[in-house]
ZABA-420708 format. One line per 10 residues: their letters; for each residue x, y, z of N, C-alpha, C. Coordinates in nm, 3 decimals. Layout:
# residues N
A	X/Y/Z/X/Y/Z/X/Y/Z | ...;
# end
This chain:
# residues 308
XXXXXXXXXX	0.325/-2.399/-2.250/0.410/-2.369/-2.355/0.555/-2.377/-2.337 | 0.649/-2.419/-2.434/0.776/-2.417/-2.406/0.831/-2.264/-2.400 | 0.897/-2.238/-2.290/0.946/-2.100/-2.274/1.053/-2.068/-2.375 | 1.126/-2.177/-2.426/1.234/-2.137/-2.529/1.160/-2.084/-2.648 | 1.046/-2.129/-2.685/0.973/-2.089/-2.803/0.928/-1.943/-2.785 | 0.888/-1.915/-2.675/0.843/-1.785/-2.642/0.953/-1.691/-2.660 | 1.074/-1.727/-2.604/1.194/-1.628/-2.607/1.250/-1.618/-2.731 | 1.230/-1.731/-2.827/1.301/-1.704/-2.957/1.215/-1.676/-3.055 | 1.092/-1.639/-3.032/0.996/-1.595/-3.138/0.977/-1.452/-3.123 | 1.022/-1.377/-3.199/1.006/-1.224/-3.165/0.862/-1.177/-3.180;
XXXXXXXXXX	0.771/-1.273/-3.265/0.641/-1.231/-3.307/0.559/-1.233/-3.166 | 0.610/-1.331/-3.081/0.529/-1.363/-2.956/0.569/-1.277/-2.834 | 0.686/-1.184/-2.850/0.715/-1.104/-2.744/0.631/-0.981/-2.728 | 0.585/-0.945/-2.615/0.507/-0.807/-2.585/0.573/-0.700/-2.642 | 0.499/-0.617/-2.707/0.550/-0.500/-2.766/0.528/-0.386/-2.689 | 0.626/-0.295/-2.651/0.598/-0.178/-2.565/0.553/-0.063/-2.672 | 0.445/-0.010/-2.642/0.372/0.098/-2.735/0.445/0.220/-2.732 | 0.458/0.295/-2.851/0.538/0.409/-2.858/0.463/0.517/-2.772 | 0.544/0.600/-2.705/0.477/0.702/-2.613/0.391/0.821/-2.693 | 0.307/0.881/-2.633/0.252/0.995/-2.696/0.342/1.106/-2.687;
XXXXXXXXXX	0.325/1.208/-2.774/0.408/1.333/-2.775/0.426/1.397/-2.641 | 0.546/1.418/-2.603/0.574/1.474/-2.479/0.588/1.378/-2.373 | 0.562/1.255/-2.382/0.575/1.141/-2.273/0.702/1.063/-2.271 | 0.808/1.115/-2.363/0.921/1.037/-2.372/0.952/0.976/-2.490 | 1.062/0.898/-2.508/1.087/0.828/-2.622/1.210/0.744/-2.597 | 1.278/0.695/-2.724/1.404/0.623/-2.705/1.502/0.721/-2.635 | 1.601/0.642/-2.579/1.704/0.709/-2.515/1.794/0.765/-2.623 | 1.834/0.898/-2.601/1.908/0.980/-2.696/2.049/0.912/-2.684 | 2.110/0.883/-2.815/2.237/0.821/-2.806/2.361/0.907/-2.788 | 2.334/1.014/-2.758/2.467/1.096/-2.724/2.476/1.118/-2.575;
XXXXXXXXXX	2.551/1.201/-2.541/2.583/1.226/-2.376/2.550/1.366/-2.348 | 2.483/1.437/-2.428/2.461/1.583/-2.385/2.336/1.591/-2.309 | 2.346/1.573/-2.167/2.233/1.562/-2.094/2.214/1.699/-2.010 | 2.290/1.781/-2.028/2.284/1.905/-1.926/2.266/2.031/-2.003 | 2.236/2.023/-2.123/2.216/2.168/-2.196/2.073/2.204/-2.211 | 1.978/2.137/-2.128/1.835/2.171/-2.137/1.762/2.130/-2.280 | 1.840/2.069/-2.349/1.775/2.014/-2.471/1.671/1.890/-2.458 | 1.553/1.913/-2.461/1.456/1.810/-2.424/1.490/1.687/-2.496 | 1.535/1.707/-2.626/1.561/1.584/-2.709/1.676/1.506/-2.637 | 1.764/1.568/-2.566/1.878/1.481/-2.510/1.846/1.432/-2.384;
XXXXXXXXXX	1.722/1.447/-2.342/1.678/1.386/-2.203/1.656/1.231/-2.200 | 1.730/1.168/-2.123/1.729/1.011/-2.134/1.611/0.948/-2.091 | 1.544/0.850/-2.129/1.432/0.784/-2.077/1.481/0.649/-2.023 | 1.435/0.610/-1.909/1.471/0.498/-1.840/1.407/0.374/-1.928 | 1.476/0.295/-1.975/1.438/0.190/-2.048/1.375/0.080/-1.955 | 1.262/0.014/-2.024/1.183/-0.087/-1.953/1.279/-0.203/-1.928 | 1.264/-0.287/-1.806/1.351/-0.403/-1.796/1.319/-0.505/-1.887 | 1.425/-0.607/-1.902/1.400/-0.749/-1.969/1.293/-0.807/-1.875 | 1.241/-0.925/-1.953/1.134/-0.999/-1.881/1.194/-1.070/-1.758 | 1.125/-1.045/-1.639/1.156/-1.106/-1.515/1.246/-1.009/-1.429;
XXXXXXXXXX	1.279/-0.898/-1.493/1.367/-0.790/-1.424/1.270/-0.680/-1.374 | 1.354/-0.594/-1.295/1.278/-0.483/-1.257/1.371/-0.399/-1.193 | 1.329/-0.274/-1.136/1.406/-0.191/-1.069/1.465/-0.076/-1.161 | 1.559/0.008/-1.113/1.632/0.107/-1.204/1.720/0.040/-1.299 | 1.714/0.078/-1.428/1.793/0.004/-1.506/1.897/0.094/-1.588 | 1.869/0.221/-1.600/1.966/0.312/-1.647/2.086/0.336/-1.589 | 2.199/0.313/-1.633/2.321/0.310/-1.559/2.390/0.441/-1.553 | 2.340/0.541/-1.606/2.406/0.672/-1.614/2.415/0.765/-1.498 | 2.437/0.886/-1.511/2.462/0.973/-1.386/2.323/1.026/-1.354 | 2.342/1.106/-1.228/2.215/1.156/-1.165/2.184/1.294/-1.241;
XXXXXXXXXX	2.080/1.290/-1.328/2.056/1.394/-1.423/1.989/1.509/-1.325 | 1.917/1.481/-1.227/1.838/1.586/-1.166/1.889/1.614/-1.040 | 2.002/1.548/-0.998/2.048/1.579/-0.856/1.954/1.513/-0.757 | 1.869/1.433/-0.780/1.778/1.385/-0.688/1.807/1.274/-0.609 | 1.958/1.228/-0.639/1.996/1.104/-0.569/2.068/1.137/-0.448 | 2.164/1.066/-0.397/2.231/1.088/-0.285/2.350/1.202/-0.282 | 2.360/1.262/-0.426/2.462/1.355/-0.427/2.596/1.300/-0.487 | 2.602/1.167/-0.494/2.743/1.124/-0.528/2.733/1.069/-0.669 | 2.643/1.113/-0.754/2.632/1.092/-0.894/2.544/0.969/-0.932 | 2.508/0.892/-0.833/2.419/0.778/-0.858/2.281/0.804/-0.876;
XXXXXXXXXX	2.230/0.754/-0.971/2.084/0.794/-1.012/1.993/0.709/-0.914 | 1.890/0.773/-0.882/1.795/0.708/-0.786/1.662/0.748/-0.869 | 1.590/0.624/-0.908/1.476/0.634/-0.993/1.368/0.547/-0.916 | 1.245/0.568/-0.961/1.129/0.479/-0.931/1.148/0.340/-0.995 | 1.146/0.241/-0.904/1.147/0.097/-0.952/1.049/0.087/-1.068 | 1.091/0.000/-1.158/1.004/-0.035/-1.272/0.929/-0.169/-1.249 | 0.804/-0.182/-1.264/0.731/-0.304/-1.268/0.787/-0.399/-1.365 | 0.848/-0.523/-1.318/0.895/-0.610/-1.412/0.797/-0.666/-1.521 | 0.841/-0.683/-1.621/0.773/-0.759/-1.727/0.760/-0.911/-1.682 | 0.660/-0.971/-1.726/0.629/-1.110/-1.688/0.739/-1.201/-1.762;
XXXXXXXXXX	0.785/-1.316/-1.680/0.851/-1.405/-1.748/0.771/-1.498/-1.846 | 0.842/-1.563/-1.931/0.760/-1.631/-2.036/0.667/-1.738/-1.956 | 0.547/-1.732/-2.003/0.451/-1.838/-1.941/0.376/-1.759/-1.821 | 0.411/-1.643/-1.790/0.341/-1.563/-1.679/0.253/-1.458/-1.735 | 0.251/-1.434/-1.847/0.159/-1.314/-1.910/0.197/-1.300/-2.050 | 0.128/-1.220/-2.131/0.160/-1.179/-2.251/0.113/-1.283/-2.352 | 0.163/-1.281/-2.465/0.121/-1.386/-2.561/0.166/-1.524/-2.537 | 0.092/-1.627/-2.550/0.137/-1.752/-2.519/0.127/-1.847/-2.645 | 0.044/-1.815/-2.738/0.034/-1.878/-2.875/0.156/-1.851/-2.947 | 0.248/-1.938/-2.965/0.370/-1.909/-3.044/0.359/-1.857/-3.188;
XXXXXXXXXX	0.251/-1.888/-3.250/0.220/-1.830/-3.398/0.133/-1.721/-3.408 | 0.100/-1.650/-3.298/0.008/-1.540/-3.310/0.066/-1.421/-3.261 | 0.077/-1.306/-3.335/0.137/-1.186/-3.287/0.053/-1.109/-3.217 | -0.082/-1.144/-3.209/-0.165/-1.071/-3.111/-0.198/-1.143/-2.983 | -0.164/-1.076/-2.887/-0.178/-1.137/-2.752/-0.334/-1.194/-2.735 | -0.349/-1.318/-2.702/-0.487/-1.375/-2.674/-0.546/-1.305/-2.550 | -0.692/-1.287/-2.573/-0.766/-1.229/-2.468/-0.763/-1.307/-2.347 | -0.729/-1.265/-2.235/-0.733/-1.351/-2.118/-0.871/-1.362/-2.063 | -0.909/-1.444/-1.972/-1.045/-1.480/-1.930/-1.093/-1.373/-1.844 | -1.226/-1.361/-1.838/-1.291/-1.273/-1.752/-1.377/-1.358/-1.661;
XXXXXXXXXX	-1.387/-1.325/-1.535/-1.462/-1.393/-1.419/-1.569/-1.324/-1.388 | -1.699/-1.344/-1.401/-1.820/-1.293/-1.364/-1.869/-1.369/-1.244 | -1.893/-1.308/-1.129/-1.943/-1.362/-1.011/-2.096/-1.338/-0.999 | -2.174/-1.441/-0.974/-2.307/-1.432/-0.958/-2.352/-1.468/-0.807 | -2.409/-1.368/-0.760/-2.438/-1.396/-0.607/-2.574/-1.435/-0.596 | -2.602/-1.527/-0.498/-2.757/-1.579/-0.477/-2.839/-1.455/-0.466 | -2.949/-1.462/-0.523/-3.069/-1.348/-0.499/-3.192/-1.420/-0.456 | -3.249/-1.356/-0.348/-3.370/-1.433/-0.287/-3.481/-1.391/-0.377 | -3.483/-1.290/-0.464/-3.600/-1.258/-0.545/-3.550/-1.239/-0.695 | -3.596/-1.305/-0.791/-3.551/-1.290/-0.934/-3.660/-1.246/-1.018;
XXXXXXXXXX	-3.636/-1.157/-1.121/-3.739/-1.129/-1.200/-3.820/-1.228/-1.282 | -3.920/-1.204/-1.346/-4.002/-1.298/-1.397/-4.012/-1.272/-1.556 | -3.951/-1.356/-1.639/-3.943/-1.336/-1.772/-4.065/-1.382/-1.835 | -4.135/-1.488/-1.780/-4.256/-1.518/-1.842/-4.335/-1.613/-1.739 | -4.429/-1.564/-1.679/-4.496/-1.645/-1.566/-4.651/-1.659/-1.583 | -4.697/-1.776/-1.644/-4.833/-1.786/-1.656/-4.880/-1.913/-1.572 | -4.814/-1.974/-1.491/-4.859/-2.088/-1.412/-4.808/-2.068/-1.281 | -4.828/-2.188/-1.206/-4.778/-2.188/-1.069/-4.660/-2.273/-1.050 | -4.589/-2.297/-1.180/-4.476/-2.408/-1.181/-4.369/-2.335/-1.243 | -4.239/-2.322/-1.215/-4.138/-2.241/-1.261/-4.004/-2.314/-1.297;
XXXXXXXXXX	-3.942/-2.271/-1.383/-3.791/-2.283/-1.388/-3.724/-2.152/-1.376 | -3.589/-2.156/-1.370/-3.509/-2.032/-1.389/-3.404/-2.036/-1.489 | -3.396/-1.916/-1.563/-3.298/-1.931/-1.693/-3.237/-1.799/-1.676 | -3.106/-1.788/-1.753/-3.033/-1.662/-1.768/-2.983/-1.693/-1.917 | -2.933/-1.564/-1.980/-2.891/-1.565/-2.119/-2.735/-1.526/-2.121 | -2.654/-1.607/-2.204/-2.520/-1.580/-2.226/-2.505/-1.542/-2.373 | -2.434/-1.444/-2.400/-2.411/-1.407/-2.547/-2.269/-1.436/-2.576 | -2.231/-1.529/-2.670/-2.089/-1.566/-2.721/-2.090/-1.533/-2.848 | -2.174/-1.488/-2.919/-2.178/-1.458/-3.075/-2.094/-1.347/-3.103 | -1.993/-1.351/-3.215/-1.929/-1.272/-3.260/-1.985/-1.212/-3.386;
XXXXXXXXXX	-1.963/-1.080/-3.427/-2.012/-1.031/-3.548/-2.151/-0.977/-3.545 | -2.204/-0.956/-3.426/-2.352/-0.899/-3.419/-2.357/-0.797/-3.324 | -2.447/-0.700/-3.343/-2.474/-0.607/-3.247/-2.552/-0.669/-3.109 | -2.574/-0.583/-3.018/-2.643/-0.646/-2.889/-2.766/-0.688/-2.915 | -2.819/-0.804/-2.859/-2.945/-0.874/-2.891/-3.054/-0.822/-2.784 | -3.169/-0.838/-2.849/-3.289/-0.817/-2.753/-3.352/-0.963/-2.748 | -3.367/-1.012/-2.643/-3.418/-1.162/-2.609/-3.559/-1.139/-2.559 | -3.653/-1.222/-2.631/-3.789/-1.228/-2.580/-3.815/-1.385/-2.546 | -3.924/-1.380/-2.454/-3.983/-1.510/-2.409/-4.125/-1.508/-2.448 | -4.168/-1.584/-2.553/-4.321/-1.574/-2.597/-4.359/-1.432/-2.637;
XXXXXXXXXX	-4.269/-1.368/-2.713/-4.284/-1.233/-2.742/-4.288/-1.122/-2.647 | -4.259/-1.168/-2.529/-4.247/-1.073/-2.428/-4.073/-1.059/-2.379 | -4.048/-0.919/-2.401/-3.902/-0.886/-2.386/-3.848/-0.942/-2.238 | -3.734/-1.020/-2.252/-3.682/-1.061/-2.123/-3.553/-0.975/-2.090 | -3.459/-0.977/-2.182/-3.344/-0.900/-2.165/-3.333/-0.797/-2.286 | -3.298/-0.680/-2.250/-3.277/-0.583/-2.360/-3.128/-0.548/-2.387 | -3.082/-0.556/-2.500/-2.935/-0.520/-2.522/-2.831/-0.614/-2.448 | -2.836/-0.720/-2.493/-2.739/-0.830/-2.428/-2.615/-0.808/-2.510 | -2.501/-0.769/-2.454/-2.376/-0.747/-2.526/-2.314/-0.880/-2.536 | -2.208/-0.874/-2.632/-2.128/-0.987/-2.645/-2.035/-1.007/-2.518;
XXXXXXXXXX	-2.027/-1.147/-2.477/-1.957/-1.194/-2.360/-2.021/-1.138/-2.235 | -2.139/-1.122/-2.246/-2.226/-1.072/-2.126/-2.324/-1.173/-2.087 | -2.356/-1.179/-1.956/-2.462/-1.280/-1.908/-2.564/-1.218/-1.837 | -2.681/-1.249/-1.838/-2.798/-1.171/-1.787/-2.808/-1.222/-1.650 | -2.900/-1.165/-1.564/-2.936/-1.232/-1.429/-3.047/-1.342/-1.466 | -3.058/-1.438/-1.367/-3.161/-1.528/-1.378/-3.282/-1.475/-1.364 | -3.386/-1.527/-1.434/-3.530/-1.485/-1.426/-3.625/-1.614/-1.425 | -3.739/-1.599/-1.372/-3.830/-1.724/-1.361/-3.898/-1.713/-1.489 | -3.925/-1.843/-1.533/-3.998/-1.871/-1.639/-4.092/-2.003/-1.617 | -4.223/-1.997/-1.678/-4.306/-2.094/-1.654/-4.248/-2.221/-1.725;
XXXXXXXXXX	-4.278/-2.339/-1.663/-4.240/-2.464/-1.691/-4.324/-2.500/-1.834 | -4.279/-2.586/-1.898/-4.319/-2.641/-2.040/-4.231/-2.568/-2.152 | -4.284/-2.588/-2.264/-4.211/-2.543/-2.385/-4.245/-2.398/-2.413 | -4.137/-2.307/-2.398/-4.143/-2.165/-2.427/-4.063/-2.130/-2.545 | -4.103/-2.029/-2.618/-4.027/-1.976/-2.742/-3.925/-1.887/-2.705 | -3.813/-1.910/-2.729/-3.704/-1.800/-2.716/-3.671/-1.732/-2.840 | -3.661/-1.604/-2.854/-3.650/-1.542/-2.968/-3.524/-1.443/-2.959 | -3.426/-1.437/-3.043/-3.312/-1.350/-3.043/-3.321/-1.255/-3.155 | -3.320/-1.117/-3.142/-3.348/-1.037/-3.220/-3.262/-0.917/-3.218 | -3.250/-0.834/-3.337/-3.157/-0.713/-3.333/-3.256/-0.593/-3.276;
XXXXXXXXXX	-3.183/-0.476/-3.264/-3.267/-0.362/-3.217/-3.368/-0.312/-3.320 | -3.331/-0.346/-3.454/-3.444/-0.304/-3.561/-3.546/-0.412/-3.577 | -3.549/-0.507/-3.482/-3.658/-0.607/-3.495/-3.604/-0.726/-3.584 | -3.517/-0.716/-3.652/-3.479/-0.850/-3.725/-3.452/-0.974/-3.645 | -3.527/-1.080/-3.685/-3.511/-1.184/-3.603/-3.403/-1.301/-3.638 | -3.309/-1.325/-3.548/-3.199/-1.401/-3.590/-3.235/-1.559/-3.565 | -3.291/-1.571/-3.457/-3.337/-1.717/-3.430/-3.442/-1.725/-3.339 | -3.549/-1.810/-3.364/-3.643/-1.840/-3.273/-3.658/-1.975/-3.253 | -3.675/-2.030/-3.117/-3.641/-2.172/-3.096/-3.742/-2.201/-2.955 | -3.784/-2.315/-2.959/-3.867/-2.370/-2.834/-3.766/-2.432/-2.751;
XXXXXXXXXX	-3.759/-2.397/-2.634/-3.683/-2.468/-2.536/-3.793/-2.501/-2.398 | -3.748/-2.651/-2.378/-3.842/-2.712/-2.277/-3.779/-2.663/-2.146 | -3.858/-2.613/-2.054/-3.831/-2.574/-1.934/-3.898/-2.673/-1.818 | -3.819/-2.752/-1.739/-3.873/-2.838/-1.641/-3.892/-2.767/-1.503 | -3.977/-2.812/-1.432/-4.006/-2.747/-1.299/-3.892/-2.753/-1.219 | -3.833/-2.644/-1.160/-3.738/-2.628/-1.068/-3.610/-2.633/-1.128 | -3.586/-2.641/-1.272/-3.466/-2.637/-1.353/-3.417/-2.492/-1.333 | -3.269/-2.499/-1.340/-3.188/-2.386/-1.344/-3.105/-2.388/-1.479 | -3.110/-2.297/-1.561/-3.036/-2.321/-1.686/-2.984/-2.183/-1.731 | -2.862/-2.196/-1.805/-2.807/-2.107/-1.908/-2.815/-2.117/-2.028;
XXXXXXXXXX	-2.889/-2.032/-2.102/-2.914/-2.038/-2.252/-2.809/-1.947/-2.325 | -2.729/-2.016/-2.397/-2.594/-1.946/-2.467/-2.649/-1.930/-2.608 | -2.611/-1.802/-2.657/-2.624/-1.776/-2.794/-2.491/-1.800/-2.863 | -2.487/-1.874/-2.962/-2.365/-1.909/-3.021/-2.353/-1.910/-3.166 | -2.244/-1.879/-3.225/-2.222/-1.872/-3.362/-2.226/-2.014/-3.420 | -2.267/-2.043/-3.530/-2.275/-2.159/-3.627/-2.232/-2.126/-3.751 | -2.191/-2.231/-3.835/-2.149/-2.199/-3.974/-2.252/-2.150/-4.037 | -2.379/-2.168/-3.998/-2.481/-2.099/-4.082/-2.558/-1.991/-4.021 | -2.503/-1.951/-3.907/-2.573/-1.825/-3.835/-2.576/-1.840/-3.681 | -2.701/-1.842/-3.616/-2.671/-1.854/-3.474/-2.762/-1.974/-3.423;
XXXXXXXXXX	-2.728/-2.022/-3.300/-2.815/-2.131/-3.227/-2.827/-2.110/-3.076 | -2.909/-2.167/-3.019/-2.907/-2.169/-2.872/-2.873/-2.302/-2.812 | -2.778/-2.290/-2.705/-2.725/-2.407/-2.637/-2.794/-2.402/-2.497 | -2.832/-2.502/-2.468/-2.903/-2.522/-2.316/-2.803/-2.584/-2.222 | -2.764/-2.501/-2.119/-2.669/-2.546/-2.013/-2.732/-2.558/-1.884 | -2.731/-2.690/-1.844/-2.811/-2.733/-1.713/-2.717/-2.672/-1.598 | -2.767/-2.584/-1.510/-2.686/-2.542/-1.408/-2.724/-2.604/-1.267 | -2.709/-2.721/-1.266/-2.741/-2.815/-1.166/-2.623/-2.778/-1.052 | -2.685/-2.768/-0.925/-2.595/-2.735/-0.810/-2.497/-2.843/-0.789 | -2.376/-2.811/-0.766/-2.271/-2.905/-0.739/-2.246/-2.897/-0.596;
XXXXXXXXXX	-2.268/-3.020/-0.527/-2.260/-3.003/-0.368/-2.108/-3.064/-0.348 | -2.032/-2.969/-0.246/-1.905/-3.041/-0.210/-1.890/-3.021/-0.075 | -1.833/-3.133/0.005/-1.835/-3.116/0.135/-1.692/-3.055/0.179 | -1.704/-2.995/0.304/-1.569/-2.963/0.371/-1.503/-2.823/0.298 | -1.614/-2.746/0.249/-1.564/-2.615/0.199/-1.506/-2.627/0.068 | -1.537/-2.724/-0.029/-1.469/-2.726/-0.147/-1.551/-2.654/-0.243 | -1.513/-2.668/-0.374/-1.579/-2.604/-0.487/-1.567/-2.705/-0.607 | -1.636/-2.653/-0.721/-1.660/-2.734/-0.838/-1.620/-2.669/-0.960 | -1.582/-2.726/-1.061/-1.553/-2.659/-1.194/-1.586/-2.745/-1.310 | -1.645/-2.681/-1.421/-1.668/-2.750/-1.533/-1.644/-2.654/-1.665;
XXXXXXXXXX	-1.635/-2.711/-1.784/-1.604/-2.657/-1.910/-1.707/-2.673/-2.008 | -1.710/-2.552/-2.097/-1.803/-2.584/-2.190/-1.740/-2.518/-2.321 | -1.746/-2.584/-2.441/-1.697/-2.530/-2.579/-1.786/-2.479/-2.645 | -1.795/-2.355/-2.669/-1.897/-2.292/-2.754/-1.838/-2.224/-2.876 | -1.726/-2.285/-2.932/-1.659/-2.235/-3.056/-1.692/-2.338/-3.148 | -1.772/-2.290/-3.272/-1.807/-2.397/-3.375/-1.690/-2.431/-3.459 | -1.579/-2.348/-3.471/-1.476/-2.382/-3.555/-1.337/-2.415/-3.500 | -1.332/-2.421/-3.365/-1.211/-2.457/-3.297/-1.161/-2.589/-3.288 | -1.266/-2.684/-3.305/-1.240/-2.816/-3.278/-1.244/-2.847/-3.117 | -1.218/-2.987/-3.096/-1.213/-3.013/-2.951/-1.111/-2.933/-2.881;
XXXXXXXXXX	-1.152/-2.883/-2.762/-1.060/-2.795/-2.671/-1.037/-2.869/-2.546 | -0.914/-2.854/-2.479/-0.894/-2.925/-2.365/-0.841/-2.813/-2.270 | -0.862/-2.842/-2.124/-0.823/-2.736/-2.031/-0.741/-2.797/-1.943 | -0.608/-2.742/-1.909/-0.528/-2.802/-1.817/-0.475/-2.701/-1.739 | -0.387/-2.748/-1.623/-0.328/-2.663/-1.526/-0.183/-2.628/-1.568 | -0.116/-2.539/-1.491/0.028/-2.504/-1.507/0.125/-2.626/-1.498 | 0.079/-2.726/-1.400/0.165/-2.843/-1.391/0.130/-2.936/-1.490 | 0.052/-2.917/-1.579/0.039/-2.993/-1.703/-0.081/-3.096/-1.679 | -0.145/-3.098/-1.581/-0.264/-3.208/-1.546/-0.386/-3.143/-1.645 | -0.431/-3.238/-1.725/-0.541/-3.213/-1.801/-0.663/-3.234/-1.730;
XXXXXXXXXX	-0.739/-3.119/-1.697/-0.875/-3.131/-1.625/-0.995/-3.183/-1.701 | -0.994/-3.123/-1.822/-1.096/-3.163/-1.931/-1.024/-3.186/-2.054 | -1.055/-3.285/-2.127/-0.986/-3.338/-2.257/-1.089/-3.335/-2.347 | -1.051/-3.280/-2.476/-1.135/-3.286/-2.599/-1.261/-3.250/-2.588 | -1.299/-3.133/-2.543/-1.445/-3.102/-2.514/-1.498/-3.043/-2.641 | -1.586/-3.108/-2.706/-1.644/-3.073/-2.834/-1.739/-2.957/-2.826 | -1.765/-2.907/-2.955/-1.865/-2.792/-2.954/-1.999/-2.812/-2.909 | -2.049/-2.729/-2.833/-2.192/-2.744/-2.756/-2.169/-2.829/-2.644 | -2.066/-2.904/-2.612/-2.050/-3.005/-2.490/-2.036/-2.933/-2.388 | -2.086/-2.979/-2.274/-2.068/-2.911/-2.129/-2.026/-3.052/-2.047;
XXXXXXXXXX	-1.905/-3.026/-1.970/-1.858/-3.145/-1.904/-1.939/-3.156/-1.778 | -1.903/-3.251/-1.713/-1.958/-3.274/-1.570/-1.858/-3.193/-1.481 | -1.918/-3.160/-1.350/-1.845/-3.088/-1.249/-1.733/-3.185/-1.210 | -1.619/-3.119/-1.190/-1.518/-3.199/-1.104/-1.497/-3.113/-0.969 | -1.477/-3.185/-0.863/-1.430/-3.118/-0.730/-1.298/-3.056/-0.740 | -1.274/-2.940/-0.683/-1.146/-2.886/-0.684/-1.120/-2.801/-0.544 | -0.993/-2.802/-0.504/-0.964/-2.745/-0.384/-0.945/-2.589/-0.401 | -0.995/-2.524/-0.315/-0.989/-2.361/-0.330/-0.844/-2.319/-0.336 | -0.807/-2.257/-0.418/-0.671/-2.202/-0.451/-0.651/-2.125/-0.575 | -0.545/-2.076/-0.597/-0.519/-2.009/-0.732/-0.465/-2.095/-0.834;
XXXXXXXXXX	-0.519/-2.083/-0.966/-0.487/-2.193/-1.069/-0.444/-2.108/-1.203 | -0.340/-2.127/-1.255/-0.312/-2.117/-1.398/-0.363/-2.200/-1.477 | -0.463/-2.160/-1.579/-0.539/-2.240/-1.671/-0.500/-2.221/-1.805 | -0.476/-2.326/-1.886/-0.443/-2.323/-2.015/-0.548/-2.380/-2.096 | -0.592/-2.343/-2.227/-0.673/-2.384/-2.307/-0.600/-2.414/-2.447 | -0.612/-2.544/-2.482/-0.539/-2.569/-2.607/-0.613/-2.649/-2.709 | -0.589/-2.658/-2.830/-0.656/-2.749/-2.920/-0.572/-2.875/-2.950 | -0.580/-2.950/-3.040/-0.503/-3.078/-3.050/-0.370/-3.049/-3.095 | -0.336/-2.924/-3.128/-0.185/-2.895/-3.175/-0.117/-2.800/-3.085 | -0.187/-2.708/-3.027/-0.109/-2.606/-2.954/-0.177/-2.542/-2.835;
XXXXXXXXXX	-0.115/-2.458/-2.750/-0.179/-2.396/-2.654/-0.225/-2.270/-2.730 | -0.354/-2.225/-2.690/-0.419/-2.099/-2.750/-0.434/-2.001/-2.647 | -0.448/-2.009/-2.534/-0.452/-1.892/-2.434/-0.425/-1.941/-2.299 | -0.391/-1.849/-2.218/-0.390/-1.884/-2.062/-0.465/-1.779/-1.985 | -0.520/-1.820/-1.864/-0.592/-1.740/-1.783/-0.576/-1.782/-1.642 | -0.640/-1.710/-1.564/-0.614/-1.743/-1.415/-0.744/-1.755/-1.343 | -0.756/-1.854/-1.246/-0.877/-1.869/-1.186/-0.854/-1.895/-1.032 | -0.916/-1.801/-0.949/-0.903/-1.816/-0.811/-1.028/-1.879/-0.744 | -1.029/-2.004/-0.699/-1.132/-2.067/-0.659/-1.164/-2.049/-0.521 | -1.285/-2.021/-0.487/-1.333/-1.990/-0.354/-1.420/-2.096/-0.291;
XXXXXXXXXX	-1.416/-2.123/-0.172/-1.496/-2.228/-0.102/-1.649/-2.191/-0.131 | -1.708/-2.296/-0.151/-1.855/-2.261/-0.165/-1.905/-2.232/-0.303 | -1.833/-2.224/-0.419/-1.860/-2.179/-0.545/-1.844/-2.279/-0.648 | -1.908/-2.255/-0.758/-1.897/-2.356/-0.864/-1.888/-2.267/-0.986 | -1.791/-2.316/-1.067/-1.746/-2.249/-1.174/-1.761/-2.304/-1.312 | -1.800/-2.232/-1.414/-1.817/-2.267/-1.555/-1.719/-2.206/-1.638 | -1.628/-2.264/-1.702/-1.541/-2.204/-1.802/-1.593/-2.218/-1.953 | -1.640/-2.103/-1.980/-1.697/-2.091/-2.117/-1.581/-2.064/-2.205 | -1.575/-2.140/-2.318/-1.467/-2.102/-2.431/-1.537/-2.081/-2.544 | -1.506/-1.954/-2.630/-1.558/-1.928/-2.742/-1.474/-1.828/-2.825;
XXXXXXXXXX	-1.507/-1.794/-2.936/-1.411/-1.699/-3.012/-1.419/-1.560/-2.972 | -1.321/-1.493/-3.027/-1.311/-1.334/-3.011/-1.305/-1.269/-3.145 | -1.253/-1.369/-3.238/-1.262/-1.322/-3.390/-1.300/-1.462/-3.464 | -1.298/-1.438/-3.592/-1.369/-1.564/-3.658/-1.255/-1.671/-3.665 | -1.114/-1.651/-3.637/-1.017/-1.733/-3.645/-1.029/-1.856/-3.571 | -1.019/-1.985/-3.599/-1.050/-2.085/-3.511/-0.947/-2.096/-3.406 | -0.834/-2.023/-3.394/-0.739/-2.030/-3.292/-0.764/-1.903/-3.199 | -0.854/-1.807/-3.233/-0.878/-1.707/-3.145/-0.980/-1.733/-3.054 | -0.939/-1.783/-2.949/-1.045/-1.828/-2.830/-1.021/-1.748/-2.728 | -1.110/-1.708/-2.653/-1.113/-1.649/-2.517/-1.195/-1.733/-2.413;
XXXXXXXX	-1.182/-1.698/-2.289/-1.283/-1.758/-2.190/-1.358/-1.667/-2.118 | -1.474/-1.711/-2.072/-1.553/-1.632/-1.963/-1.589/-1.723/-1.858 | -1.550/-1.699/-1.752/-1.581/-1.788/-1.626/-1.664/-1.740/-1.546 | -1.772/-1.807/-1.529/-1.890/-1.778/-1.447/-1.865/-1.833/-1.309 | -1.873/-1.768/-1.195/-1.848/-1.804/-1.063/-2.015/-1.793/-0.996 | -2.061/-1.922/-0.973/-2.185/-1.903/-0.905/-2.171/-1.923/-0.755 | -2.187/-1.828/-0.676/-2.179/-1.849/-0.536/-2.303/-1.915/-0.471 | -2.280/-2.000/-0.384/-2.406/-2.071/-0.314/-2.437/-2.013/-0.173;
# end
């Protein structure tokens, strides 16, 4: 995003919350600091973006300095420079939700969601649907996951191969969607619950292992927002990694060097959010993009790291 837009748009500037009673407040405009009047006690102002350290230029009010009248205070953590944090969408007064990274470690034993044969696949469930209470997910009328929250992913579980019926319901038993999913032998899948214009749907994501030589890693992206339009993922340097990813689309993996990356998600008009990704050797990452409100520009990410 253009840093000038960030600095010139007051609506995009991070807002300092007002303090609780007794925790301080705006600096008293007068100079009566020594009459024990609590209202006259100055409060050290926060620094400007990119600055830090003591910022109040006045006298030593508590005689805790060197005795020469110079104030000694605890350094203040600097606010981020434009592009390093806070709101990045220039037209939104609410800071976009940053990405969350969930690490999934290899497990030698997985639970059984539904096992009635000697051939299995492996599945897990991801809830990206807004506007609903936690879901109860069943496989062939057998509860597989209880109370799956929004932006939560379940553990993998074994499931018999063939066509299996996946049912998503509420705690009161109301069924939101019931759909048959084909499970192939040896497959590993993530089944995502997504919003649509008419309710809910299930998206099948094939979690094929991405092999990389010499300690590399892999990353891919999936757009699970029905109303955002095509979304693109780029790095801080401006390199577009995934361009115009459509709703329910899952890109192929691309190889990536283990390092720290600043990631930006944009639609065809503007940057919607920024997040960070620290890539580790021997891992594969899926950047899921979906809504956190009904607004088509209110997009968040959930990054799942699968360790091999």
